[in-house]
Backbone as JSON, one array per atom type, in Angstrom:
{
  "sequence": "XXXXXXXXXXXXXXXXXXXXXXXXXXXXXXXXXXXXXXXXXXXXXXXXXXXXXXXXXXXXXXXXXXXXXXXXXXXXXXXXXXXXXXXXXXXXXXXXXXXXXXXXXXXXXXXXXXXXXXXXXXXXXXXXXXXXXXXXXXXXXXXXXXXXXXXXXXXXXXXXXXXXXXXXXXXXXXXXXXXXXXXXXXXXXXXXXXXXXXXXXXXXXXXXXXXXXXXXXXXXXXXXXXXXXXXXXXXXXXXXXXXXXXXXXXXXXXXXXXXXXXXXXXXXXXXXXXXXXXXXXXX",
  "N": [[-1.38, 5.85, -18.77], [-0.2, 3.86, -15.7], [-0.34, 0.22, -14.54], [-0.34, -1.74, -11.62], [0.26, -5.14, -9.93], [0.04, -5.87, -6.84], [1.82, -8.15, -4.73], [1.05, -9.96, -2.06], [-0.78, -11.13, -2.47], [0.45, -13.51, -3.26], [2.49, -14.08, -1.73], [4.24, -12.99, 1.71], [7.16, -12.76, 1.15], [9.06, -12.75, -1.46], [10.4, -15.18, -3.36], [12.99, -17.24, -5.4], [11.31, -19.33, -6.32], [9.19, -18.05, -6.99], [8.99, -16.66, -9.4], [7.64, -17.77, -12.18], [5.14, -16.44, -11.69], [5.97, -13.72, -11.6], [6.91, -13.71, -13.76], [4.6, -14.23, -15.28], [2.67, -12.09, -15.21], [3.82, -10.2, -16.09], [3.65, -10.65, -18.32], [0.9, -10.52, -19.0], [0.91, -7.89, -19.16], [1.05, -6.51, -17.4], [2.78, -3.19, -15.75], [3.9, -2.37, -13.14], [5.11, -4.33, -10.31], [4.04, -4.81, -6.91], [5.77, -5.04, -4.06], [6.48, -6.69, -0.99], [8.07, -6.29, 1.92], [9.17, -7.06, 4.14], [10.91, -9.42, 5.58], [13.98, -8.41, 6.56], [16.34, -9.21, 6.66], [18.21, -9.79, 4.8], [19.75, -7.28, 2.96], [20.72, -7.64, 0.02], [19.42, -9.11, -1.33], [17.18, -7.77, -1.88], [18.15, -6.18, -3.76], [18.89, -7.93, -5.61], [16.26, -9.27, -6.34], [15.03, -6.81, -7.25], [16.49, -6.54, -9.37], [15.66, -8.87, -11.15], [13.15, -8.43, -11.51], [13.01, -5.87, -12.91], [14.0, -6.97, -15.01], [12.02, -8.44, -16.39], [10.75, -6.36, -17.33], [9.11, -5.04, -15.55], [8.03, -2.64, -13.14], [9.43, -2.03, -9.74], [7.82, -1.54, -6.84], [7.26, -0.99, -3.63], [5.86, -2.57, -0.54], [4.62, -2.32, 3.37], [4.57, -2.92, 6.79], [4.38, -2.33, 9.98], [5.19, -4.4, 12.83], [3.49, -5.25, 16.27], [5.34, -4.57, 18.01], [6.97, -2.87, 17.36], [5.16, -0.31, 17.18], [5.47, 2.66, 16.28], [3.95, 5.29, 17.51], [3.61, 4.25, 19.9], [3.76, 5.07, 23.9], [6.01, 3.95, 25.05], [9.65, 4.3, 24.7], [11.28, 2.3, 24.0], [9.85, 0.78, 21.83], [9.36, 2.49, 20.58], [11.88, 2.91, 19.6], [12.58, 0.46, 18.37], [10.88, 0.28, 16.27], [11.59, 2.9, 14.55], [13.87, 1.77, 14.06], [13.67, -0.35, 12.57], [12.09, 0.82, 10.23], [13.84, 2.59, 9.11], [15.58, 0.0, 8.35], [13.93, -0.63, 6.41], [13.5, 1.33, 4.52], [16.19, 0.87, 3.57], [16.1, -1.46, 1.83], [13.67, -1.24, 0.5], [15.1, 0.6, -1.07], [17.45, -1.0, -2.29], [15.9, -2.6, -3.83], [15.73, -0.64, -5.5], [12.62, 0.51, -5.98], [10.55, 3.76, -6.21], [8.4, 4.56, -4.69], [7.32, 3.48, -1.26], [4.83, 2.01, 0.56], [2.34, 1.63, 2.78], [0.61, 0.73, 5.7], [2.35, 2.53, 7.94], [2.26, 4.49, 9.72], [0.94, 2.81, 12.26], [0.92, 0.04, 13.84], [-1.1, -2.63, 12.63], [-4.41, -3.94, 14.13], [-3.52, -3.32, 16.32], [-5.07, -1.7, 19.36], [-6.24, 1.09, 21.39], [-8.45, 1.67, 22.67], [-9.71, 3.77, 22.38], [-10.07, 6.9, 20.35], [-7.12, 8.1, 18.71], [-4.77, 10.06, 20.01], [-3.5, 13.5, 20.31], [-0.36, 13.35, 21.03], [0.17, 10.76, 20.53], [-0.33, 10.64, 17.59], [2.25, 12.96, 17.26], [3.77, 11.72, 17.99], [4.35, 9.29, 15.82], [4.43, 10.96, 13.82], [6.78, 12.43, 14.16], [9.08, 10.49, 13.75], [7.86, 8.84, 11.56], [8.76, 11.5, 9.47], [11.58, 11.66, 9.81], [12.24, 9.38, 8.95], [11.43, 9.76, 6.38], [12.76, 11.46, 5.36], [15.11, 10.19, 5.2], [14.54, 8.48, 3.11], [14.02, 10.27, 1.04], [16.86, 10.91, 0.51], [17.38, 8.44, -0.63], [15.61, 8.01, -2.61], [13.27, 7.47, -2.1], [9.75, 7.27, -2.28], [7.19, 7.86, 0.75], [4.45, 6.69, 1.14], [1.71, 6.84, 2.63], [-0.71, 4.8, 4.43], [-3.85, 4.94, 5.62], [-6.02, 3.05, 7.23], [-8.94, 1.46, 7.74], [-11.19, 1.81, 10.66], [-11.58, -1.17, 11.84], [-9.27, -2.31, 11.58], [-7.4, -0.65, 12.81], [-6.72, 2.31, 14.55], [-5.45, 4.83, 14.3], [-4.78, 6.52, 12.03], [-7.49, 6.65, 9.71], [-9.55, 7.89, 7.65], [-9.3, 9.63, 4.65], [-9.14, 12.57, 4.84], [-7.55, 12.39, 7.04], [-5.09, 11.65, 7.03], [-4.12, 12.64, 5.41], [-3.38, 15.32, 6.44], [-1.83, 14.45, 8.3], [0.44, 13.28, 6.5], [1.01, 15.78, 5.86], [2.26, 16.71, 8.1], [4.24, 15.33, 8.25], [6.38, 15.51, 6.38], [8.01, 16.95, 3.36], [8.7, 14.24, 1.95], [6.74, 12.55, 1.99], [3.64, 10.96, 0.95], [0.19, 10.15, 0.85], [-1.36, 6.68, 0.71], [-4.3, 6.0, -1.24], [-6.74, 3.96, -0.8], [-9.0, 1.78, -2.12], [-10.76, 0.04, -1.05], [-10.98, 0.65, 1.82], [-11.49, 3.23, 2.01], [-13.85, 2.94, 1.07], [-15.47, 1.98, 3.41], [-14.87, 3.73, 4.77], [-15.38, 6.45, 3.85], [-17.92, 8.94, 3.28], [-18.26, 10.28, 0.97], [-16.58, 9.21, -1.98], [-15.77, 10.57, -4.07], [-15.54, 12.78, -3.28], [-13.62, 12.74, -1.47], [-11.26, 12.19, -2.99], [-11.44, 14.01, -4.68], [-10.7, 16.51, -2.59], [-7.93, 16.21, -1.86], [-6.32, 15.47, -3.68], [-3.67, 16.34, -4.12], [-2.16, 14.89, -2.38], [-2.25, 12.61, -2.71], [-0.57, 9.67, -3.44], [-0.19, 7.29, -4.27], [-2.55, 4.88, -5.71], [-4.48, 2.32, -4.67], [-6.3, -0.64, -5.79], [-8.92, -2.08, -4.92], [-11.23, -4.59, -3.99], [-14.56, -4.16, -2.33], [-14.8, -6.92, -1.17], [-12.2, -7.43, -1.01], [-11.6, -9.32, -3.39], [-11.98, -10.08, -6.82], [-11.07, -7.19, -8.7], [-13.74, -4.8, -9.68], [-16.06, -6.98, -9.15], [-18.0, -5.96, -7.47], [-18.68, -4.31, -5.12], [-17.64, -1.4, -4.89], [-17.57, 2.06, -5.33], [-16.99, 2.71, -8.79], [-16.86, 3.63, -10.57], [-16.99, 6.74, -9.82], [-14.91, 6.79, -8.59], [-12.45, 6.84, -10.65], [-13.34, 8.85, -12.49], [-13.29, 10.71, -10.33], [-10.41, 10.25, -10.22], [-9.31, 10.68, -12.51], [-10.44, 13.4, -13.16], [-8.7, 15.37, -11.05], [-6.21, 14.62, -12.32], [-4.68, 12.54, -11.56], [-2.27, 11.01, -11.92], [-0.02, 8.85, -10.91], [0.49, 5.2, -10.36], [-2.32, 2.81, -10.63], [-2.53, 0.23, -8.28], [-3.58, -2.98, -7.77], [-4.71, -4.54, -5.14], [-5.25, -7.27, -3.73], [-6.85, -9.92, -1.82], [-6.58, -13.98, -0.47], [-6.42, -16.88, 1.04], [-3.87, -17.77, 0.57], [-2.32, -17.24, 2.54], [-2.28, -17.97, 5.69], [-1.02, -16.09, 8.08], [-1.71, -13.46, 7.05], [-4.2, -14.0, 6.22], [-5.52, -13.77, 9.1], [-4.97, -11.14, 9.56], [-6.7, -9.77, 7.79], [-8.76, -10.88, 8.04], [-9.7, -12.64, 5.96], [-11.88, -15.6, 5.56], [-12.87, -16.88, 3.63], [-12.94, -18.71, 0.63], [-13.35, -16.77, -2.52], [-12.2, -15.75, -4.83], [-11.51, -18.1, -7.92], [-9.21, -18.2, -8.83], [-5.58, -17.15, -8.34], [-3.92, -15.64, -10.96], [-6.1, -15.9, -12.99], [-7.84, -13.44, -11.25], [-6.15, -11.93, -11.33], [-5.16, -11.32, -14.37], [-8.17, -10.14, -14.83], [-8.4, -8.16, -12.91], [-6.83, -6.57, -14.42], [-7.53, -6.1, -17.1], [-10.37, -4.87, -16.79], [-9.28, -2.5, -15.1], [-8.06, -1.37, -17.25], [-10.12, -0.76, -18.91], [-12.12, 0.76, -17.6], [-9.98, 2.98, -16.62], [-9.54, 4.02, -19.62], [-12.41, 4.38, -20.6], [-13.19, 6.68, -19.3], [-14.47, 9.68, -18.71], [-12.17, 12.24, -19.49]],
  "CA": [[-1.63, 5.19, -16.78], [0.63, 2.8, -15.13], [-1.01, -0.54, -13.99], [0.43, -2.58, -11.36], [-0.25, -6.02, -8.8], [0.74, -6.58, -4.78], [2.18, -9.41, -4.78], [0.57, -9.72, -1.35], [-1.83, -11.7, -2.77], [1.17, -14.84, -3.32], [3.49, -14.51, -0.39], [5.27, -12.26, 2.37], [8.63, -13.05, 0.83], [9.42, -12.9, -2.74], [11.74, -16.29, -3.46], [12.97, -17.97, -6.95], [9.55, -20.19, -6.43], [7.73, -17.01, -7.48], [9.42, -16.06, -10.39], [6.55, -17.67, -13.09], [4.68, -15.8, -11.45], [6.19, -12.65, -11.87], [6.8, -13.47, -15.21], [3.0, -14.21, -15.94], [2.01, -10.96, -14.66], [4.55, -9.02, -17.19], [3.11, -11.45, -19.99], [-0.34, -9.84, -19.27], [0.65, -6.19, -19.31], [1.41, -4.84, -16.1], [3.73, -2.42, -15.77], [4.66, -2.62, -12.09], [4.79, -5.38, -9.44], [4.59, -4.18, -5.45], [6.72, -6.08, -3.38], [6.24, -7.18, 0.21], [9.22, -6.12, 2.65], [9.28, -7.76, 5.57], [12.19, -10.16, 6.3], [14.77, -7.74, 6.86], [17.5, -10.25, 6.9], [19.14, -9.96, 3.37], [19.36, -6.29, 1.84], [20.85, -7.66, -0.99], [18.04, -10.19, -1.6], [16.29, -7.33, -2.55], [18.48, -5.46, -4.57], [18.43, -8.98, -6.65], [14.99, -9.28, -6.48], [14.9, -5.33, -8.34], [17.05, -6.56, -10.82], [14.94, -9.81, -11.61], [11.27, -7.59, -12.16], [13.54, -5.01, -13.99], [14.24, -7.78, -16.54], [10.83, -9.07, -16.82], [10.08, -5.25, -18.15], [8.07, -4.44, -14.47], [9.13, -1.92, -12.01], [9.31, -2.58, -8.52], [7.65, -0.75, -5.54], [7.88, -1.67, -1.73], [4.82, -2.61, 0.67], [5.23, -3.08, 4.03], [3.81, -2.67, 7.86], [4.86, -2.56, 11.48], [4.52, -5.31, 14.0], [2.92, -4.27, 17.15], [6.24, -4.48, 18.98], [7.14, -1.61, 16.23], [4.63, 0.64, 17.04], [6.21, 4.24, 16.76], [3.08, 5.89, 18.11], [3.61, 4.14, 21.48], [4.4, 5.7, 25.09], [7.27, 3.32, 25.35], [10.23, 4.54, 23.91], [12.23, 1.34, 23.38], [8.99, 0.05, 21.27], [9.07, 3.44, 19.23], [13.34, 2.96, 18.81], [12.26, -0.53, 17.66], [10.28, 0.62, 14.87], [12.09, 3.1, 13.56], [15.28, 1.43, 13.27], [12.69, -1.07, 11.47], [11.67, 1.58, 9.37], [15.41, 2.72, 8.19], [15.89, -0.85, 7.04], [12.86, -1.13, 5.34], [13.8, 1.96, 3.3], [17.15, 0.39, 2.89], [15.79, -2.4, 1.22], [13.29, -0.26, -1.1], [16.4, 2.02, -1.84], [17.88, -1.78, -2.8], [15.36, -2.86, -4.62], [15.08, 0.61, -6.84], [11.61, 0.98, -5.58], [10.59, 4.45, -5.71], [7.43, 4.25, -3.51], [7.29, 2.44, -0.33], [3.33, 1.94, 0.75], [1.75, 0.69, 4.09], [0.1, 1.64, 7.22], [3.77, 2.64, 8.4], [2.15, 4.86, 10.8], [0.91, 2.4, 13.34], [0.82, -1.9, 13.66], [-2.72, -3.4, 12.27], [-4.97, -4.73, 14.66], [-3.12, -2.73, 17.78], [-5.57, -0.6, 19.73], [-5.74, 1.89, 22.64], [-9.64, 1.76, 23.02], [-10.17, 5.14, 22.37], [-9.36, 7.79, 18.76], [-6.11, 8.94, 19.02], [-4.0, 11.41, 20.69], [-2.55, 14.4, 20.09], [0.6, 12.92, 21.12], [-0.06, 9.54, 19.72], [-0.07, 11.29, 16.01], [3.17, 13.76, 17.2], [5.35, 10.61, 18.24], [4.61, 9.0, 14.94], [4.61, 11.39, 13.02], [8.02, 12.72, 14.14], [9.95, 8.99, 13.67], [8.24, 9.26, 9.8], [9.88, 12.29, 9.63], [13.34, 11.18, 9.44], [12.28, 7.67, 7.38], [10.97, 10.51, 5.27], [14.11, 12.68, 4.77], [15.92, 8.85, 4.9], [13.71, 8.0, 2.14], [14.47, 11.22, -0.23], [18.23, 10.45, 0.11], [17.66, 7.33, -1.42], [15.2, 8.25, -3.97], [12.49, 6.26, -1.57], [9.19, 8.17, -1.85], [6.35, 7.21, 1.51], [2.67, 6.68, 0.89], [1.12, 6.17, 4.11], [-2.31, 4.49, 3.97], [-5.24, 4.89, 6.54], [-6.92, 2.01, 7.34], [-10.64, 1.33, 8.58], [-11.55, 1.75, 11.98], [-11.53, -1.93, 12.28], [-7.99, -2.23, 11.51], [-6.52, 0.61, 13.01], [-7.1, 3.95, 14.71], [-4.63, 6.73, 14.31], [-5.39, 6.77, 10.85], [-8.69, 5.72, 9.29], [-9.62, 8.07, 6.71], [-8.21, 10.28, 3.28], [-8.47, 13.59, 5.26], [-6.96, 12.62, 8.59], [-4.04, 10.99, 6.93], [-3.41, 13.8, 4.35], [-3.09, 16.03, 7.28], [-0.76, 13.32, 8.82], [1.57, 13.2, 5.79], [1.47, 17.03, 5.53], [3.3, 16.98, 9.39], [5.53, 14.12, 7.65], [6.87, 16.16, 5.52], [7.71, 16.7, 1.62], [9.31, 13.23, 1.6], [5.7, 11.68, 1.98], [2.0, 11.48, 0.44], [-0.77, 9.27, 1.32], [-2.18, 6.1, -0.2], [-5.83, 6.37, -0.88], [-7.05, 2.72, -0.71], [-10.68, 1.58, -2.37], [-11.16, -0.94, -0.07], [-10.84, 1.58, 3.01], [-12.45, 4.18, 1.3], [-15.39, 2.19, 0.92], [-15.88, 1.83, 4.8], [-14.72, 5.48, 6.09], [-15.72, 7.97, 3.29], [-18.82, 9.37, 2.99], [-18.02, 10.54, -0.46], [-14.95, 9.04, -1.61], [-15.0, 11.2, -4.9], [-15.58, 14.39, -2.38], [-12.12, 12.92, -0.79], [-9.78, 12.14, -4.05], [-11.2, 15.89, -4.7], [-10.22, 17.14, -1.55], [-6.89, 15.66, -1.15], [-5.57, 14.52, -4.6], [-2.61, 16.61, -3.82], [-1.17, 14.13, -1.31], [-2.31, 10.72, -3.04], [1.06, 9.32, -4.39], [-0.57, 5.51, -5.31], [-3.66, 4.1, -5.32], [-4.78, 0.64, -4.59], [-7.51, -0.52, -6.81], [-9.76, -3.23, -4.09], [-12.73, -4.37, -3.96], [-14.85, -4.11, -0.94], [-14.92, -7.95, -0.06], [-10.96, -7.84, -0.73], [-11.55, -10.03, -4.24], [-11.39, -9.33, -8.3], [-12.23, -5.53, -8.1], [-15.01, -5.09, -10.43], [-17.08, -7.47, -8.67], [-18.33, -5.51, -6.12], [-19.9, -2.56, -4.43], [-17.21, -0.13, -4.56], [-18.14, 2.96, -6.4], [-15.55, 2.46, -9.48], [-17.16, 5.08, -11.63], [-17.3, 7.72, -9.26], [-13.58, 6.92, -7.97], [-12.02, 6.71, -11.64], [-13.77, 10.11, -12.7], [-12.45, 11.94, -9.97], [-8.43, 10.81, -9.88], [-9.15, 11.72, -13.89], [-10.66, 15.03, -13.02], [-7.78, 15.41, -10.69], [-5.17, 15.02, -12.49], [-3.53, 12.01, -11.19], [-0.83, 10.26, -12.59], [0.91, 7.73, -10.55], [0.45, 3.77, -10.64], [-3.21, 2.2, -9.97], [-2.27, -0.76, -8.51], [-4.12, -4.21, -7.81], [-4.99, -5.23, -3.94], [-6.85, -8.41, -3.44], [-6.34, -11.24, -1.15], [-6.62, -14.86, -0.57], [-6.08, -17.72, 2.04], [-2.9, -19.14, 1.12], [-1.45, -16.75, 3.81], [-2.57, -17.46, 7.01], [-0.64, -14.61, 8.27], [-2.56, -12.45, 6.5], [-5.7, -13.99, 6.43], [-5.75, -13.34, 10.21], [-5.02, -10.19, 9.65], [-7.02, -9.39, 6.66], [-9.68, -11.36, 7.85], [-10.09, -13.46, 4.69], [-11.92, -17.04, 6.28], [-13.35, -18.0, 2.72], [-12.17, -18.21, -0.68], [-13.79, -15.05, -3.24], [-12.26, -16.02, -6.49], [-11.07, -19.29, -8.49], [-7.59, -19.0, -9.01], [-5.01, -15.99, -8.68], [-3.65, -15.44, -11.75], [-7.2, -15.01, -13.42], [-7.92, -12.9, -10.53], [-5.23, -11.1, -11.71], [-6.24, -11.4, -15.59], [-9.47, -10.04, -15.03], [-8.43, -6.93, -12.37], [-6.29, -5.73, -15.45], [-8.9, -6.01, -17.87], [-11.16, -3.93, -15.57], [-8.55, -0.87, -14.67], [-8.04, -0.36, -18.27], [-11.17, -0.86, -19.81], [-12.29, 1.43, -16.76], [-9.84, 4.37, -17.1], [-9.91, 4.25, -20.43], [-13.65, 5.09, -20.63], [-14.09, 7.36, -18.25], [-13.94, 11.05, -19.35], [-10.56, 13.13, -19.17]],
  "C": [[-0.69, 3.82, -16.58], [-0.33, 1.67, -14.43], [-0.08, -1.79, -13.03], [-0.3, -3.3, -10.41], [0.36, -6.09, -7.79], [0.7, -7.69, -4.96], [1.96, -9.91, -3.5], [-0.09, -11.36, -1.42], [-0.93, -13.48, -2.45], [1.97, -15.28, -2.24], [4.07, -12.95, 0.33], [6.62, -11.95, 2.08], [8.75, -13.61, -0.49], [10.65, -14.36, -2.8], [11.63, -16.59, -5.05], [11.74, -18.76, -7.48], [9.07, -19.04, -7.46], [8.01, -16.33, -8.97], [8.22, -16.42, -11.73], [5.46, -16.62, -13.0], [4.49, -14.41, -12.33], [6.06, -12.11, -13.35], [5.1, -13.28, -16.11], [2.6, -13.09, -15.92], [2.37, -10.01, -15.84], [4.04, -9.63, -18.46], [1.63, -10.68, -20.11], [-0.52, -8.62, -19.57], [0.92, -5.3, -18.25], [2.72, -4.5, -16.72], [4.92, -2.1, -14.33], [4.35, -3.96, -11.4], [4.92, -4.33, -7.7], [4.69, -5.17, -4.52], [6.63, -6.28, -2.12], [7.88, -7.19, 1.09], [8.92, -6.05, 3.91], [10.07, -8.29, 6.4], [13.26, -8.67, 6.04], [16.7, -7.71, 6.52], [18.53, -9.95, 5.89], [18.85, -8.69, 2.72], [19.59, -6.76, 0.34], [20.05, -8.52, -1.97], [17.15, -9.11, -2.45], [16.56, -6.64, -4.19], [18.6, -6.57, -6.11], [17.04, -9.18, -7.5], [14.12, -7.75, -7.64], [15.11, -5.52, -9.6], [16.14, -7.96, -11.71], [13.54, -8.87, -12.14], [12.24, -6.71, -13.36], [13.74, -5.73, -14.93], [13.36, -8.53, -17.07], [10.27, -7.3, -17.46], [8.75, -4.74, -16.97], [9.14, -3.83, -13.34], [8.26, -2.04, -10.82], [8.64, -1.8, -7.78], [7.53, -1.66, -4.2], [6.58, -1.74, -1.0], [5.36, -2.72, 1.56], [4.27, -2.65, 5.51], [4.83, -3.2, 9.1], [4.2, -3.49, 12.24], [3.98, -4.95, 15.61], [4.4, -3.88, 18.06], [6.78, -3.15, 18.38], [7.0, -0.63, 16.25], [5.12, 2.41, 17.72], [5.41, 5.07, 17.26], [3.01, 5.59, 19.53], [4.38, 4.98, 22.32], [5.99, 4.98, 25.12], [8.48, 3.77, 24.15], [11.71, 3.59, 23.2], [11.04, 0.44, 22.62], [8.95, 1.13, 19.61], [10.81, 3.55, 18.6], [13.35, 1.47, 17.63], [11.65, -0.29, 15.99], [10.45, 1.59, 13.95], [13.3, 2.8, 13.26], [14.81, 0.56, 12.26], [12.75, -0.47, 10.22], [12.78, 1.88, 8.36], [15.78, 1.36, 7.37], [14.82, -1.27, 6.05], [13.13, 0.1, 4.23], [14.89, 1.71, 2.55], [16.65, -0.78, 1.81], [14.8, -2.51, 0.02], [13.86, -0.04, -1.83], [16.72, 0.68, -3.11], [17.3, -2.16, -3.63], [14.96, -2.06, -6.21], [13.43, 0.48, -7.12], [11.25, 2.28, -5.26], [9.39, 4.88, -4.89], [7.55, 3.09, -2.43], [5.71, 2.81, 0.31], [3.06, 0.96, 2.11], [1.26, 1.39, 5.01], [1.35, 1.55, 8.16], [3.82, 3.13, 9.44], [2.13, 4.39, 12.15], [0.82, 0.88, 13.13], [-1.04, -1.95, 13.43], [-2.74, -3.97, 13.85], [-4.51, -4.46, 16.24], [-4.26, -1.57, 18.06], [-6.07, -0.14, 20.68], [-7.4, 1.76, 23.24], [-10.17, 3.02, 22.92], [-9.72, 5.4, 20.85], [-8.33, 8.14, 19.32], [-5.55, 9.79, 19.01], [-3.27, 12.34, 20.24], [-0.91, 13.74, 20.16], [1.2, 11.45, 21.02], [0.58, 9.9, 18.11], [1.31, 11.63, 16.5], [4.31, 12.39, 17.17], [5.67, 9.57, 16.66], [5.09, 9.63, 13.99], [6.48, 12.2, 12.63], [9.04, 11.33, 13.44], [9.6, 8.82, 12.0], [8.66, 9.88, 9.22], [10.64, 11.98, 9.04], [12.94, 10.27, 8.54], [11.83, 8.5, 6.36], [12.04, 10.81, 4.51], [14.83, 11.04, 4.64], [15.68, 8.39, 2.86], [14.38, 8.8, 0.66], [15.99, 11.25, -0.55], [18.47, 9.48, -0.47], [16.77, 6.87, -2.59], [13.17, 7.03, -3.55], [11.15, 7.43, -1.09], [8.05, 7.39, -0.61], [4.84, 7.13, 1.1], [2.04, 5.91, 1.58], [-0.32, 6.14, 3.95], [-2.64, 4.26, 5.31], [-5.9, 3.69, 6.32], [-8.5, 2.14, 7.67], [-10.59, 1.28, 9.86], [-11.16, 0.17, 12.57], [-10.28, -3.24, 11.81], [-7.06, -1.7, 11.83], [-7.05, 1.42, 13.69], [-6.66, 4.81, 14.9], [-4.94, 6.79, 12.77], [-6.75, 6.32, 10.09], [-9.09, 6.63, 8.3], [-8.89, 9.6, 5.86], [-7.62, 12.01, 3.87], [-7.34, 14.0, 6.27], [-5.84, 12.29, 8.25], [-3.26, 12.37, 5.67], [-2.72, 15.15, 5.35], [-1.87, 15.3, 8.13], [0.39, 13.41, 8.17], [2.08, 14.84, 5.38], [2.57, 17.29, 7.04], [4.16, 16.21, 9.06], [6.96, 15.04, 7.21], [6.98, 15.89, 4.03], [8.04, 15.13, 1.64], [7.72, 12.16, 1.58], [4.21, 12.02, 1.32], [1.31, 10.42, 0.88], [-1.25, 8.09, -0.05], [-3.51, 5.71, -0.2], [-6.06, 4.86, -1.94], [-8.62, 2.36, -1.06], [-11.52, 0.77, -1.45], [-11.75, -0.05, 1.69], [-11.58, 1.95, 2.93], [-13.72, 3.88, 1.4], [-16.41, 2.03, 2.05], [-15.85, 3.51, 5.21], [-15.18, 6.7, 5.28], [-17.26, 8.04, 2.77], [-19.54, 9.35, 1.29], [-16.61, 10.57, -0.92], [-14.66, 9.84, -2.94], [-14.38, 12.78, -4.56], [-13.43, 14.39, -2.13], [-10.81, 12.86, -1.39], [-9.78, 13.56, -4.12], [-10.21, 16.91, -4.44], [-8.8, 17.42, -1.49], [-5.53, 15.2, -2.15], [-3.98, 15.08, -4.8], [-1.67, 16.05, -3.53], [-1.32, 12.87, -1.62], [-1.18, 11.05, -3.69], [0.81, 7.79, -4.86], [-1.59, 5.22, -4.75], [-3.84, 2.67, -5.23], [-6.19, 0.55, -4.99], [-7.92, -2.15, -5.79], [-11.13, -2.73, -3.88], [-12.96, -4.61, -2.72], [-14.65, -5.64, -0.45], [-13.24, -8.65, -0.35], [-10.79, -8.79, -2.25], [-11.08, -9.33, -5.55], [-12.02, -7.65, -8.09], [-12.83, -5.31, -9.76], [-16.32, -5.58, -10.15], [-17.94, -7.69, -7.83], [-18.98, -4.41, -5.63], [-19.01, -1.42, -4.32], [-17.7, 0.86, -5.4], [-17.18, 3.42, -7.46], [-16.2, 3.62, -10.32], [-16.75, 6.39, -10.99], [-15.7, 7.68, -9.1], [-12.38, 7.28, -8.95], [-12.39, 7.84, -12.31], [-13.06, 10.72, -12.04], [-10.64, 11.94, -9.61], [-8.82, 11.26, -11.52], [-9.1, 12.83, -13.82], [-9.27, 15.75, -12.26], [-6.39, 15.33, -10.91], [-4.32, 13.7, -12.42], [-2.96, 11.08, -11.97], [0.17, 9.21, -12.36], [0.15, 6.84, -10.92], [-1.33, 3.74, -9.79], [-2.82, 0.56, -9.88], [-3.16, -2.1, -7.71], [-3.92, -4.32, -6.45], [-5.79, -6.33, -3.78], [-5.99, -9.89, -2.09], [-6.91, -12.75, -0.47], [-6.72, -15.98, 0.6], [-5.16, -18.49, 1.88], [-1.75, -18.21, 1.9], [-2.04, -16.66, 4.81], [-2.35, -16.48, 7.46], [-0.83, -13.54, 7.99], [-3.88, -12.97, 5.97], [-5.83, -13.76, 8.13], [-5.9, -12.13, 10.33], [-6.15, -9.19, 8.76], [-8.4, -9.61, 6.73], [-10.56, -11.81, 6.91], [-10.24, -15.09, 5.59], [-12.69, -17.76, 4.64], [-12.96, -17.52, 1.26], [-13.45, -17.78, -1.82], [-13.14, -15.01, -4.86], [-11.48, -17.84, -6.71], [-9.89, -19.48, -8.49], [-6.85, -17.24, -9.2], [-4.63, -15.24, -9.49], [-4.96, -14.57, -12.58], [-7.82, -14.17, -12.51], [-7.14, -11.53, -11.33], [-5.31, -9.98, -13.14], [-6.99, -10.06, -15.38], [-9.8, -8.57, -14.59], [-7.49, -5.77, -13.65], [-7.28, -5.3, -16.64], [-9.76, -4.77, -17.57], [-10.55, -2.7, -15.82], [-8.56, -0.66, -15.91], [-8.86, -0.24, -18.85], [-12.19, 0.67, -18.73], [-11.44, 2.89, -16.92], [-9.48, 4.97, -18.48], [-11.39, 5.28, -21.05], [-14.07, 5.95, -19.91], [-13.56, 8.79, -18.59], [-13.01, 11.7, -18.95], [-11.05, 14.35, -18.47]]
}
């Protein structure tokens, strides 16, 4: 099993000042680092970043999200066009970085609601654009991992079953991101959701119910690891945690208080937890 760390714990844009953190993650024994792709002005910067993390012995993955004015399920054609163009550019940045997986809630923006559930038209508009994005990704060696979010963060995709159906409509270049935080809220039986839709799962985020150190909260970890192992899941396990370092993310993720002592200590404890849990789960 390969273990990764999502870099949104530290920043939305990785720069030279973050190299000591990347080096520390590599020294801890992480295999993967999931890197944010939001600034789309300089593709060459992502190419350099990809080389740097590989030089440290880490594999880069990419993570992103759409802005409200890039809503690809919107009725407004100009809004959808902005989203489609941004997604093309994001895929290009991920490919430049050498990231085989691009994950995130790329179906719709975080925090944008219509006041009702998703319509068939909204799902179709989003899937059609992502279908073209996924085809671009296939050509460039980047697979989409589409993330359903809990009902308090979005309304288009909230659960594993609807996300798997949606990814099927998007096409063969897409799978889903199974996030234990969102599943803790939305799934009555997380293990059953994994078993039923394991073929669609391209990536797993290991995220505690309070978004802090995995293994120190209420997520049904033993059920989760057992289901993943029984399903033959061979993709990465990537820690996703959030703190107070990034005000723009605190607003999106509703993090208002500090729930851990130190980011690198969280990363170290999370890696130990994942390794122990995976190694001690019956195959």
